PyMOL Python script that loads the backbone (N, CA, C, O; Angstrom):
from pymol import cmd

cmd.read_pdbstr("""\
ATOM      1  N   MET A   1     -11.949 -93.878 197.055  1.00  0.00           N
ATOM      2  CA  MET A   1     -11.321 -93.019 197.419  1.00  0.00           C
ATOM      3  C   MET A   1     -10.044 -92.987 196.964  1.00  0.00           C
ATOM      4  O   MET A   1      -9.338 -92.129 196.435  1.00  0.00           O
ATOM      5  N   LEU A   2      -9.870 -94.448 197.388  1.00  0.00           N
ATOM      6  CA  LEU A   2      -8.373 -95.209 196.954  1.00  0.00           C
ATOM      7  C   LEU A   2      -7.979 -94.962 195.443  1.00  0.00           C
ATOM      8  O   LEU A   2      -6.868 -94.626 195.032  1.00  0.00           O
ATOM      9  N   LEU A   3      -9.158 -95.207 194.677  1.00  0.00           N
ATOM     10  CA  LEU A   3      -8.663 -95.198 193.637  1.00  0.00           C
ATOM     11  C   LEU A   3      -8.371 -93.666 192.928  1.00  0.00           C
ATOM     12  O   LEU A   3      -7.574 -93.184 192.124  1.00  0.00           O
ATOM     13  N   ASP A   4      -9.268 -93.319 193.561  1.00  0.00           N
ATOM     14  CA  ASP A   4      -9.145 -91.701 192.880  1.00  0.00           C
ATOM     15  C   ASP A   4      -8.357 -90.936 193.406  1.00  0.00           C
ATOM     16  O   ASP A   4      -7.978 -89.984 192.723  1.00  0.00           O
ATOM     17  N   PHE A   5      -7.884 -91.071 194.676  1.00  0.00           N
ATOM     18  CA  PHE A   5      -6.854 -90.370 194.998  1.00  0.00           C
ATOM     19  C   PHE A   5      -5.536 -90.669 195.064  1.00  0.00           C
ATOM     20  O   PHE A   5      -4.561 -89.952 194.837  1.00  0.00           O
ATOM     21  N   TYR A   6      -5.626 -92.163 195.505  1.00  0.00           N
ATOM     22  CA  TYR A   6      -4.332 -92.396 195.665  1.00  0.00           C
ATOM     23  C   TYR A   6      -3.274 -93.564 194.616  1.00  0.00           C
ATOM     24  O   TYR A   6      -2.259 -94.210 194.877  1.00  0.00           O
ATOM     25  N   ILE A   7      -3.933 -93.447 193.641  1.00  0.00           N
ATOM     26  CA  ILE A   7      -3.229 -94.486 192.569  1.00  0.00           C
ATOM     27  C   ILE A   7      -2.249 -93.706 191.832  1.00  0.00           C
ATOM     28  O   ILE A   7      -2.266 -93.732 190.601  1.00  0.00           O
ATOM     29  N   ASP A   8      -1.387 -93.006 192.477  1.00  0.00           N
ATOM     30  CA  ASP A   8      -0.023 -92.305 191.368  1.00  0.00           C
ATOM     31  C   ASP A   8       1.602 -92.525 192.031  1.00  0.00           C
ATOM     32  O   ASP A   8       1.891 -93.321 192.924  1.00  0.00           O
ATOM     33  N   GLU A   9       2.214 -91.916 191.572  1.00  0.00           N
ATOM     34  CA  GLU A   9       3.215 -92.585 191.842  1.00  0.00           C
ATOM     35  C   GLU A   9       3.751 -92.486 193.111  1.00  0.00           C
ATOM     36  O   GLU A   9       4.600 -93.278 193.522  1.00  0.00           O
ATOM     37  N   GLU A  10       3.282 -91.499 193.808  1.00  0.00           N
ATOM     38  CA  GLU A  10       3.895 -91.178 195.386  1.00  0.00           C
ATOM     39  C   GLU A  10       3.143 -92.294 196.569  1.00  0.00           C
ATOM     40  O   GLU A  10       3.617 -92.514 197.684  1.00  0.00           O
ATOM     41  N   TYR A  11       2.346 -92.683 196.223  1.00  0.00           N
ATOM     42  CA  TYR A  11       1.399 -93.601 197.118  1.00  0.00           C
ATOM     43  C   TYR A  11       1.452 -95.283 196.351  1.00  0.00           C
ATOM     44  O   TYR A  11       1.156 -96.235 197.073  1.00  0.00           O
ATOM     45  N   ILE A  12       1.646 -95.407 195.622  1.00  0.00           N
ATOM     46  CA  ILE A  12       1.773 -97.158 194.768  1.00  0.00           C
ATOM     47  C   ILE A  12       2.152 -97.908 195.684  1.00  0.00           C
ATOM     48  O   ILE A  12       1.715 -99.041 195.888  1.00  0.00           O
ATOM     49  N   GLY A  13       3.145 -97.245 196.423  1.00  0.00           N
ATOM     50  CA  GLY A  13       3.776 -98.230 197.249  1.00  0.00           C
ATOM     51  C   GLY A  13       3.579 -98.992 198.489  1.00  0.00           C
ATOM     52  O   GLY A  13       4.112 -99.891 199.139  1.00  0.00           O
ATOM     53  N   ARG A  14       2.452 -98.123 198.515  1.00  0.00           N
ATOM     54  CA  ARG A  14       1.413 -98.300 200.239  1.00  0.00           C
ATOM     55  C   ARG A  14       0.292 -98.690 199.610  1.00  0.00           C
ATOM     56  O   ARG A  14      -0.359 -99.343 200.424  1.00  0.00           O
ATOM     57  N   VAL A  15      -0.541 -98.595 198.079  1.00  0.00           N
ATOM     58  CA  VAL A  15      -1.412 -99.213 197.974  1.00  0.00           C
ATOM     59  C   VAL A  15      -1.078-100.401 197.535  1.00  0.00           C
ATOM     60  O   VAL A  15      -1.576-101.297 198.216  1.00  0.00           O
ATOM     61  N   LEU A  16      -0.642-100.639 196.950  1.00  0.00           N
ATOM     62  CA  LEU A  16      -0.309-102.434 196.920  1.00  0.00           C
ATOM     63  C   LEU A  16      -0.299-103.351 197.815  1.00  0.00           C
ATOM     64  O   LEU A  16      -0.699-104.501 197.634  1.00  0.00           O
ATOM     65  N   PRO A  17       0.197-102.869 198.929  1.00  0.00           N
ATOM     66  CA  PRO A  17       0.204-103.687 199.953  1.00  0.00           C
ATOM     67  C   PRO A  17      -0.694-103.676 200.616  1.00  0.00           C
ATOM     68  O   PRO A  17      -1.008-104.748 201.134  1.00  0.00           O
ATOM     69  N   LEU A  18      -1.530-102.434 200.905  1.00  0.00           N
ATOM     70  CA  LEU A  18      -3.037-102.723 201.244  1.00  0.00           C
ATOM     71  C   LEU A  18      -3.710-103.199 200.535  1.00  0.00           C
ATOM     72  O   LEU A  18      -4.768-103.510 201.081  1.00  0.00           O
ATOM     73  N   LEU A  19      -3.652-103.491 199.330  1.00  0.00           N
ATOM     74  CA  LEU A  19      -4.683-104.183 198.440  1.00  0.00           C
ATOM     75  C   LEU A  19      -4.230-106.017 198.655  1.00  0.00           C
ATOM     76  O   LEU A  19      -4.970-106.968 198.401  1.00  0.00           O
ATOM     77  N   ASP A  20      -3.063-106.064 199.095  1.00  0.00           N
ATOM     78  CA  ASP A  20      -2.607-107.520 199.197  1.00  0.00           C
ATOM     79  C   ASP A  20      -2.897-107.963 200.462  1.00  0.00           C
ATOM     80  O   ASP A  20      -3.032-109.169 200.669  1.00  0.00           O
ATOM     81  N   ASN A  21      -3.051-106.869 201.636  1.00  0.00           N
ATOM     82  CA  ASN A  21      -3.297-107.497 202.902  1.00  0.00           C
ATOM     83  C   ASN A  21      -4.679-107.503 202.962  1.00  0.00           C
ATOM     84  O   ASN A  21      -4.893-107.978 204.077  1.00  0.00           O
ATOM     85  N   VAL A  22      -6.062-107.200 202.299  1.00  0.00           N
ATOM     86  CA  VAL A  22      -7.260-107.270 202.670  1.00  0.00           C
ATOM     87  C   VAL A  22      -7.809-108.948 202.912  1.00  0.00           C
ATOM     88  O   VAL A  22      -7.457-110.019 202.416  1.00  0.00           O
ATOM     89  N   GLU A  23      -8.664-108.623 203.755  1.00  0.00           N
ATOM     90  CA  GLU A  23      -9.069-110.019 204.214  1.00  0.00           C
ATOM     91  C   GLU A  23     -10.509-110.362 202.647  1.00  0.00           C
ATOM     92  O   GLU A  23     -11.503-109.724 202.302  1.00  0.00           O
ATOM     93  N   ARG A  24      -9.860-111.668 202.122  1.00  0.00           N
ATOM     94  CA  ARG A  24     -10.587-111.729 200.972  1.00  0.00           C
ATOM     95  C   ARG A  24     -11.550-112.970 201.072  1.00  0.00           C
ATOM     96  O   ARG A  24     -11.586-113.625 200.031  1.00  0.00           O
ATOM     97  N   GLU A  25     -12.297-113.411 202.046  1.00  0.00           N
ATOM     98  CA  GLU A  25     -13.349-114.381 202.198  1.00  0.00           C
ATOM     99  C   GLU A  25     -14.418-114.332 201.088  1.00  0.00           C
ATOM    100  O   GLU A  25     -14.784-115.364 200.527  1.00  0.00           O
ATOM    101  N   GLY A  26     -14.887-113.182 200.795  1.00  0.00           N
ATOM    102  CA  GLY A  26     -16.018-113.144 200.057  1.00  0.00           C
ATOM    103  C   GLY A  26     -15.652-112.997 198.257  1.00  0.00           C
ATOM    104  O   GLY A  26     -14.537-112.806 197.772  1.00  0.00           O
ATOM    105  N   TYR A  27     -16.503-113.100 197.771  1.00  0.00           N
ATOM    106  CA  TYR A  27     -16.513-113.055 196.251  1.00  0.00           C
ATOM    107  C   TYR A  27     -16.116-111.592 196.190  1.00  0.00           C
ATOM    108  O   TYR A  27     -14.971-111.147 196.111  1.00  0.00           O
ATOM    109  N   TYR A  28     -17.237-110.933 196.238  1.00  0.00           N
ATOM    110  CA  TYR A  28     -17.141-109.039 196.047  1.00  0.00           C
ATOM    111  C   TYR A  28     -16.254-108.675 196.508  1.00  0.00           C
ATOM    112  O   TYR A  28     -15.794-107.714 195.892  1.00  0.00           O
ATOM    113  N   VAL A  29     -15.278-109.172 198.011  1.00  0.00           N
ATOM    114  CA  VAL A  29     -14.399-108.726 198.139  1.00  0.00           C
ATOM    115  C   VAL A  29     -13.166-108.965 196.982  1.00  0.00           C
ATOM    116  O   VAL A  29     -12.479-108.060 196.507  1.00  0.00           O
ATOM    117  N   LYS A  30     -13.080-110.203 196.700  1.00  0.00           N
ATOM    118  CA  LYS A  30     -12.026-110.660 196.124  1.00  0.00           C
ATOM    119  C   LYS A  30     -12.294-109.694 194.788  1.00  0.00           C
ATOM    120  O   LYS A  30     -11.349-108.927 194.606  1.00  0.00           O
ATOM    121  N   MET A  31     -13.226-109.578 193.946  1.00  0.00           N
ATOM    122  CA  MET A  31     -13.453-108.888 192.881  1.00  0.00           C
ATOM    123  C   MET A  31     -13.071-107.618 193.017  1.00  0.00           C
ATOM    124  O   MET A  31     -12.466-107.105 192.076  1.00  0.00           O
ATOM    125  N   ALA A  32     -13.354-106.812 194.263  1.00  0.00           N
ATOM    126  CA  ALA A  32     -12.863-105.072 194.298  1.00  0.00           C
ATOM    127  C   ALA A  32     -11.161-105.299 194.384  1.00  0.00           C
ATOM    128  O   ALA A  32     -10.378-104.609 193.733  1.00  0.00           O
ATOM    129  N   VAL A  33     -10.803-106.238 195.177  1.00  0.00           N
ATOM    130  CA  VAL A  33      -9.350-106.457 195.094  1.00  0.00           C
ATOM    131  C   VAL A  33      -8.728-106.351 193.678  1.00  0.00           C
ATOM    132  O   VAL A  33      -8.027-105.429 193.261  1.00  0.00           O
ATOM    133  N   ALA A  34      -9.136-107.520 192.985  1.00  0.00           N
ATOM    134  CA  ALA A  34      -8.747-107.539 191.432  1.00  0.00           C
ATOM    135  C   ALA A  34      -9.225-106.604 190.724  1.00  0.00           C
ATOM    136  O   ALA A  34      -8.517-106.314 189.759  1.00  0.00           O
ATOM    137  N   TRP A  35     -10.364-105.896 190.866  1.00  0.00           N
ATOM    138  CA  TRP A  35     -10.618-104.569 189.890  1.00  0.00           C
ATOM    139  C   TRP A  35      -9.402-103.535 190.211  1.00  0.00           C
ATOM    140  O   TRP A  35      -8.665-103.005 189.379  1.00  0.00           O
ATOM    141  N   ALA A  36      -9.378-103.402 191.413  1.00  0.00           N
ATOM    142  CA  ALA A  36      -8.373-102.002 192.147  1.00  0.00           C
ATOM    143  C   ALA A  36      -7.023-102.285 191.440  1.00  0.00           C
ATOM    144  O   ALA A  36      -6.339-101.377 190.968  1.00  0.00           O
ATOM    145  N   ILE A  37      -6.581-103.957 191.380  1.00  0.00           N
ATOM    146  CA  ILE A  37      -5.434-103.929 190.834  1.00  0.00           C
ATOM    147  C   ILE A  37      -5.203-103.980 189.419  1.00  0.00           C
ATOM    148  O   ILE A  37      -4.028-104.090 189.069  1.00  0.00           O
ATOM    149  N   SER A  38      -6.150-103.919 188.479  1.00  0.00           N
ATOM    150  CA  SER A  38      -6.234-103.813 187.177  1.00  0.00           C
ATOM    151  C   SER A  38      -6.220-102.430 186.896  1.00  0.00           C
ATOM    152  O   SER A  38      -6.071-102.196 185.697  1.00  0.00           O
ATOM    153  N   ILE A  39      -6.361-101.140 187.844  1.00  0.00           N
ATOM    154  CA  ILE A  39      -6.826-100.030 187.810  1.00  0.00           C
ATOM    155  C   ILE A  39      -5.368 -99.583 188.060  1.00  0.00           C
ATOM    156  O   ILE A  39      -5.080 -98.600 187.378  1.00  0.00           O
ATOM    157  N   CYS A  40      -4.473 -99.988 188.767  1.00  0.00           N
ATOM    158  CA  CYS A  40      -3.108 -99.682 189.328  1.00  0.00           C
ATOM    159  C   CYS A  40      -2.084-100.094 188.055  1.00  0.00           C
ATOM    160  O   CYS A  40      -1.070 -99.545 187.625  1.00  0.00           O
ATOM    161  N   TYR A  41      -2.696-101.123 187.709  1.00  0.00           N
ATOM    162  CA  TYR A  41      -1.691-101.433 186.370  1.00  0.00           C
ATOM    163  C   TYR A  41      -2.057-100.461 185.092  1.00  0.00           C
ATOM    164  O   TYR A  41      -1.143 -99.835 184.553  1.00  0.00           O
ATOM    165  N   VAL A  42      -3.097-100.373 184.727  1.00  0.00           N
ATOM    166  CA  VAL A  42      -3.463 -99.546 183.655  1.00  0.00           C
ATOM    167  C   VAL A  42      -2.974 -97.836 184.056  1.00  0.00           C
ATOM    168  O   VAL A  42      -2.838 -97.008 183.154  1.00  0.00           O
ATOM    169  N   LYS A  43      -2.766 -97.516 185.405  1.00  0.00           N
ATOM    170  CA  LYS A  43      -2.002 -96.156 185.402  1.00  0.00           C
ATOM    171  C   LYS A  43      -0.749 -96.527 185.744  1.00  0.00           C
ATOM    172  O   LYS A  43       0.093 -95.993 185.020  1.00  0.00           O
ATOM    173  N   LEU A  44      -0.335 -97.198 186.525  1.00  0.00           N
ATOM    174  CA  LEU A  44       1.070 -97.548 186.906  1.00  0.00           C
ATOM    175  C   LEU A  44       2.010 -99.206 186.556  1.00  0.00           C
ATOM    176  O   LEU A  44       2.492 -99.938 187.419  1.00  0.00           O
ATOM    177  N   PRO A  45       2.030 -99.362 185.490  1.00  0.00           N
ATOM    178  CA  PRO A  45       2.291-100.752 184.960  1.00  0.00           C
ATOM    179  C   PRO A  45       3.481-101.157 185.575  1.00  0.00           C
ATOM    180  O   PRO A  45       3.534-102.232 186.171  1.00  0.00           O
ATOM    181  N   GLU A  46       4.523-100.338 185.483  1.00  0.00           N
ATOM    182  CA  GLU A  46       6.069-101.238 185.814  1.00  0.00           C
ATOM    183  C   GLU A  46       5.565-101.420 187.676  1.00  0.00           C
ATOM    184  O   GLU A  46       5.397-102.564 188.098  1.00  0.00           O
ATOM    185  N   PRO A  47       5.392-100.350 188.525  1.00  0.00           N
ATOM    186  CA  PRO A  47       5.386-100.933 189.704  1.00  0.00           C
ATOM    187  C   PRO A  47       4.197-102.111 190.186  1.00  0.00           C
ATOM    188  O   PRO A  47       4.224-102.799 191.206  1.00  0.00           O
ATOM    189  N   THR A  48       3.208-102.096 189.154  1.00  0.00           N
ATOM    190  CA  THR A  48       2.065-102.977 189.497  1.00  0.00           C
ATOM    191  C   THR A  48       2.721-104.372 189.107  1.00  0.00           C
ATOM    192  O   THR A  48       2.591-105.292 189.914  1.00  0.00           O
ATOM    193  N   MET A  49       3.420-104.590 187.921  1.00  0.00           N
ATOM    194  CA  MET A  49       4.005-105.745 187.347  1.00  0.00           C
ATOM    195  C   MET A  49       4.902-106.273 188.409  1.00  0.00           C
ATOM    196  O   MET A  49       4.823-107.477 188.653  1.00  0.00           O
ATOM    197  N   HIS A  50       5.674-105.600 189.021  1.00  0.00           N
ATOM    198  CA  HIS A  50       6.521-106.121 189.870  1.00  0.00           C
ATOM    199  C   HIS A  50       5.675-106.682 191.087  1.00  0.00           C
ATOM    200  O   HIS A  50       5.982-107.813 191.463  1.00  0.00           O
ATOM    201  N   TYR A  51       4.580-105.986 191.791  1.00  0.00           N
ATOM    202  CA  TYR A  51       3.563-106.106 192.674  1.00  0.00           C
ATOM    203  C   TYR A  51       2.958-107.489 192.133  1.00  0.00           C
ATOM    204  O   TYR A  51       2.567-108.296 192.976  1.00  0.00           O
ATOM    205  N   LEU A  52       2.868-107.782 190.866  1.00  0.00           N
ATOM    206  CA  LEU A  52       2.171-109.006 190.395  1.00  0.00           C
ATOM    207  C   LEU A  52       3.280-110.163 190.650  1.00  0.00           C
ATOM    208  O   LEU A  52       2.721-111.017 191.338  1.00  0.00           O
ATOM    209  N   LYS A  53       4.328-110.464 190.441  1.00  0.00           N
ATOM    210  CA  LYS A  53       5.161-110.916 190.570  1.00  0.00           C
ATOM    211  C   LYS A  53       5.833-111.718 191.725  1.00  0.00           C
ATOM    212  O   LYS A  53       6.400-112.805 191.841  1.00  0.00           O
ATOM    213  N   ASN A  54       5.477-110.590 192.580  1.00  0.00           N
ATOM    214  CA  ASN A  54       5.769-110.740 194.465  1.00  0.00           C
ATOM    215  C   ASN A  54       4.724-110.802 195.037  1.00  0.00           C
ATOM    216  O   ASN A  54       4.970-110.010 195.946  1.00  0.00           O
ATOM    217  N   ASN A  55       3.586-111.183 195.240  1.00  0.00           N
ATOM    218  CA  ASN A  55       2.017-110.792 195.780  1.00  0.00           C
ATOM    219  C   ASN A  55       1.777-112.150 196.873  1.00  0.00           C
ATOM    220  O   ASN A  55       2.434-113.182 196.740  1.00  0.00           O
ATOM    221  N   SER A  56       0.894-112.000 197.794  1.00  0.00           N
ATOM    222  CA  SER A  56       0.386-113.325 198.518  1.00  0.00           C
ATOM    223  C   SER A  56      -1.139-113.299 197.968  1.00  0.00           C
ATOM    224  O   SER A  56      -2.022-113.555 198.786  1.00  0.00           O
ATOM    225  N   LEU A  57      -1.456-113.040 196.787  1.00  0.00           N
ATOM    226  CA  LEU A  57      -3.004-112.960 196.797  1.00  0.00           C
ATOM    227  C   LEU A  57      -3.610-114.615 196.402  1.00  0.00           C
ATOM    228  O   LEU A  57      -2.954-115.338 195.651  1.00  0.00           O
ATOM    229  N   ASP A  58      -4.415-114.896 196.776  1.00  0.00           N
ATOM    230  CA  ASP A  58      -4.880-116.066 196.607  1.00  0.00           C
ATOM    231  C   ASP A  58      -4.919-116.489 194.684  1.00  0.00           C
ATOM    232  O   ASP A  58      -4.810-115.652 193.789  1.00  0.00           O
ATOM    233  N   ASP A  59      -5.055-117.588 194.547  1.00  0.00           N
ATOM    234  CA  ASP A  59      -4.896-117.885 193.000  1.00  0.00           C
ATOM    235  C   ASP A  59      -6.441-117.224 192.480  1.00  0.00           C
ATOM    236  O   ASP A  59      -6.419-116.707 191.363  1.00  0.00           O
ATOM    237  N   PHE A  60      -7.795-117.214 193.240  1.00  0.00           N
ATOM    238  CA  PHE A  60      -8.485-116.438 192.519  1.00  0.00           C
ATOM    239  C   PHE A  60      -8.256-115.054 192.224  1.00  0.00           C
ATOM    240  O   PHE A  60      -8.254-114.721 191.039  1.00  0.00           O
ATOM    241  N   THR A  61      -8.046-114.125 193.192  1.00  0.00           N
ATOM    242  CA  THR A  61      -8.113-112.984 192.790  1.00  0.00           C
ATOM    243  C   THR A  61      -7.074-112.409 192.064  1.00  0.00           C
ATOM    244  O   THR A  61      -7.260-111.345 191.473  1.00  0.00           O
ATOM    245  N   PHE A  62      -5.612-113.196 192.028  1.00  0.00           N
ATOM    246  CA  PHE A  62      -4.915-113.224 191.042  1.00  0.00           C
ATOM    247  C   PHE A  62      -5.246-113.462 189.824  1.00  0.00           C
ATOM    248  O   PHE A  62      -4.983-112.536 189.056  1.00  0.00           O
ATOM    249  N   ASN A  63      -5.774-114.453 189.327  1.00  0.00           N
ATOM    250  CA  ASN A  63      -6.151-114.722 188.349  1.00  0.00           C
ATOM    251  C   ASN A  63      -7.149-113.639 187.669  1.00  0.00           C
ATOM    252  O   ASN A  63      -7.003-113.341 186.483  1.00  0.00           O
ATOM    253  N   LYS A  64      -8.112-113.095 188.424  1.00  0.00           N
ATOM    254  CA  LYS A  64      -9.291-111.840 188.303  1.00  0.00           C
ATOM    255  C   LYS A  64      -8.644-110.935 187.818  1.00  0.00           C
ATOM    256  O   LYS A  64      -9.121-110.316 186.868  1.00  0.00           O
ATOM    257  N   ALA A  65      -7.418-110.615 188.319  1.00  0.00           N
ATOM    258  CA  ALA A  65      -6.966-109.179 188.354  1.00  0.00           C
ATOM    259  C   ALA A  65      -6.181-109.178 186.885  1.00  0.00           C
ATOM    260  O   ALA A  65      -6.246-108.153 186.206  1.00  0.00           O
ATOM    261  N   LEU A  66      -5.486-110.257 186.430  1.00  0.00           N
ATOM    262  CA  LEU A  66      -4.769-110.777 185.269  1.00  0.00           C
ATOM    263  C   LEU A  66      -6.025-110.379 184.254  1.00  0.00           C
ATOM    264  O   LEU A  66      -5.913-109.326 183.625  1.00  0.00           O
ATOM    265  N   GLN A  67      -6.975-111.026 184.112  1.00  0.00           N
ATOM    266  CA  GLN A  67      -8.242-111.057 183.541  1.00  0.00           C
ATOM    267  C   GLN A  67      -8.875-109.609 183.107  1.00  0.00           C
ATOM    268  O   GLN A  67      -9.307-109.148 182.051  1.00  0.00           O
ATOM    269  N   LYS A  68      -8.713-109.117 184.457  1.00  0.00           N
ATOM    270  CA  LYS A  68      -9.429-107.448 184.125  1.00  0.00           C
ATOM    271  C   LYS A  68      -8.442-106.644 183.673  1.00  0.00           C
ATOM    272  O   LYS A  68      -8.776-105.674 182.994  1.00  0.00           O
ATOM    273  N   ILE A  69      -7.090-106.868 183.943  1.00  0.00           N
ATOM    274  CA  ILE A  69      -5.788-106.196 183.220  1.00  0.00           C
ATOM    275  C   ILE A  69      -6.456-106.298 181.225  1.00  0.00           C
ATOM    276  O   ILE A  69      -6.886-105.421 180.476  1.00  0.00           O
ATOM    277  N   THR A  70      -6.178-108.136 180.989  1.00  0.00           N
ATOM    278  CA  THR A  70      -6.445-108.220 179.768  1.00  0.00           C
ATOM    279  C   THR A  70      -7.658-107.541 179.027  1.00  0.00           C
ATOM    280  O   THR A  70      -7.686-107.205 177.843  1.00  0.00           O
ATOM    281  N   GLU A  71      -8.705-107.400 180.016  1.00  0.00           N
ATOM    282  CA  GLU A  71      -9.834-106.619 179.427  1.00  0.00           C
ATOM    283  C   GLU A  71      -9.790-105.376 179.181  1.00  0.00           C
ATOM    284  O   GLU A  71     -10.719-104.902 178.527  1.00  0.00           O
ATOM    285  N   SER A  72      -8.978-104.726 179.520  1.00  0.00           N
ATOM    286  CA  SER A  72      -8.822-103.503 179.353  1.00  0.00           C
ATOM    287  C   SER A  72      -8.191-102.539 177.795  1.00  0.00           C
ATOM    288  O   SER A  72      -7.042-102.530 177.352  1.00  0.00           O
ATOM    289  N   TYR A  73      -9.113-101.995 177.394  1.00  0.00           N
ATOM    290  CA  TYR A  73      -8.629-101.115 176.177  1.00  0.00           C
ATOM    291  C   TYR A  73      -7.223-100.654 176.304  1.00  0.00           C
ATOM    292  O   TYR A  73      -6.423-100.892 175.400  1.00  0.00           O
ATOM    293  N   ARG A  74      -6.856 -99.968 177.440  1.00  0.00           N
ATOM    294  CA  ARG A  74      -6.096 -99.104 177.800  1.00  0.00           C
ATOM    295  C   ARG A  74      -4.676-100.116 178.140  1.00  0.00           C
ATOM    296  O   ARG A  74      -3.795 -99.702 178.894  1.00  0.00           O
ATOM    297  N   VAL A  75      -4.613-101.248 177.587  1.00  0.00           N
ATOM    298  CA  VAL A  75      -3.459-101.903 177.680  1.00  0.00           C
ATOM    299  C   VAL A  75      -2.810-102.619 176.364  1.00  0.00           C
ATOM    300  O   VAL A  75      -3.591-103.316 175.716  1.00  0.00           O
ATOM    301  N   ASP A  76      -1.719-102.540 175.989  1.00  0.00           N
ATOM    302  CA  ASP A  76      -1.429-102.804 174.574  1.00  0.00           C
ATOM    303  C   ASP A  76      -1.323-104.731 174.463  1.00  0.00           C
ATOM    304  O   ASP A  76      -1.607-105.495 175.386  1.00  0.00           O
ATOM    305  N   GLN A  77      -0.981-105.016 173.477  1.00  0.00           N
ATOM    306  CA  GLN A  77      -1.641-106.168 173.084  1.00  0.00           C
ATOM    307  C   GLN A  77       0.073-107.137 173.939  1.00  0.00           C
ATOM    308  O   GLN A  77       0.028-108.157 174.627  1.00  0.00           O
ATOM    309  N   SER A  78       0.941-106.595 173.671  1.00  0.00           N
ATOM    310  CA  SER A  78       2.074-107.420 173.877  1.00  0.00           C
ATOM    311  C   SER A  78       2.026-107.302 175.753  1.00  0.00           C
ATOM    312  O   SER A  78       2.208-108.418 176.238  1.00  0.00           O
ATOM    313  N   ALA A  79       1.887-106.548 176.485  1.00  0.00           N
ATOM    314  CA  ALA A  79       1.597-106.720 177.779  1.00  0.00           C
ATOM    315  C   ALA A  79       0.547-107.463 177.964  1.00  0.00           C
ATOM    316  O   ALA A  79       0.889-108.236 178.859  1.00  0.00           O
ATOM    317  N   LYS A  80      -0.708-107.743 177.614  1.00  0.00           N
ATOM    318  CA  LYS A  80      -1.602-108.522 177.441  1.00  0.00           C
ATOM    319  C   LYS A  80      -1.170-109.857 177.297  1.00  0.00           C
ATOM    320  O   LYS A  80      -1.701-110.739 177.972  1.00  0.00           O
ATOM    321  N   ASN A  81      -0.360-110.081 176.576  1.00  0.00           N
ATOM    322  CA  ASN A  81       0.275-111.556 176.201  1.00  0.00           C
ATOM    323  C   ASN A  81       1.251-111.756 177.559  1.00  0.00           C
ATOM    324  O   ASN A  81       1.025-112.699 178.318  1.00  0.00           O
ATOM    325  N   ILE A  82       1.862-111.230 177.703  1.00  0.00           N
ATOM    326  CA  ILE A  82       3.042-111.287 178.909  1.00  0.00           C
ATOM    327  C   ILE A  82       1.882-111.583 180.509  1.00  0.00           C
ATOM    328  O   ILE A  82       2.299-112.419 181.311  1.00  0.00           O
ATOM    329  N   ILE A  83       0.686-110.953 180.792  1.00  0.00           N
ATOM    330  CA  ILE A  83      -0.101-110.996 181.802  1.00  0.00           C
ATOM    331  C   ILE A  83      -0.969-112.164 181.647  1.00  0.00           C
ATOM    332  O   ILE A  83      -1.416-112.802 182.600  1.00  0.00           O
ATOM    333  N   ARG A  84      -1.204-112.436 180.341  1.00  0.00           N
ATOM    334  CA  ARG A  84      -2.011-113.433 180.031  1.00  0.00           C
ATOM    335  C   ARG A  84      -1.088-115.481 180.581  1.00  0.00           C
ATOM    336  O   ARG A  84      -1.627-116.551 180.864  1.00  0.00           O
ATOM    337  N   SER A  85       0.422-115.056 180.473  1.00  0.00           N
ATOM    338  CA  SER A  85       1.270-116.076 180.692  1.00  0.00           C
ATOM    339  C   SER A  85       1.873-116.230 182.038  1.00  0.00           C
ATOM    340  O   SER A  85       2.792-116.927 182.468  1.00  0.00           O
ATOM    341  N   MET A  86       0.995-115.284 182.617  1.00  0.00           N
ATOM    342  CA  MET A  86       1.387-115.209 184.438  1.00  0.00           C
ATOM    343  C   MET A  86       0.089-116.258 185.024  1.00  0.00           C
ATOM    344  O   MET A  86       0.193-116.753 186.146  1.00  0.00           O
ATOM    345  N   LYS A  87      -0.975-116.502 184.258  1.00  0.00           N
ATOM    346  CA  LYS A  87      -2.098-117.070 185.003  1.00  0.00           C
ATOM    347  C   LYS A  87      -1.662-118.303 185.774  1.00  0.00           C
ATOM    348  O   LYS A  87      -0.845-119.116 185.342  1.00  0.00           O
ATOM    349  N   ARG A  88      -2.268-118.377 186.943  1.00  0.00           N
ATOM    350  CA  ARG A  88      -1.975-119.541 187.674  1.00  0.00           C
ATOM    351  C   ARG A  88      -2.746-120.620 187.341  1.00  0.00           C
ATOM    352  O   ARG A  88      -3.767-120.580 186.654  1.00  0.00           O
ATOM    353  N   LEU A  89      -2.256-121.564 187.826  1.00  0.00           N
ATOM    354  CA  LEU A  89      -3.688-123.129 187.718  1.00  0.00           C
ATOM    355  C   LEU A  89      -3.712-123.528 188.763  1.00  0.00           C
ATOM    356  O   LEU A  89      -4.457-124.465 189.049  1.00  0.00           O
TER     357      LEU A  89
END
""", "prot")
cmd.dss("prot")
cmd.show_as("cartoon", "prot")
cmd.util.cbc("prot")
cmd.orient("prot")
């Protein structure tokens, strides 16, 4: 429901903090958060990029979100290069 109705200009400021606060103990929970963040980036790249620069995600979830963004056909190559450079080691 979050992905269908709340990833827009009006709600993105509330959606991203919700994703940041999800309990991320299980693999599939982490993957779901990463996937949701990638959808946010595709639909609203500027606020999502700001979020990616200032978040409390664990490294696995953060890097998976970056991977999912770069795998999208709806993200241009220059943005993909920037996203790839943000990977945490």
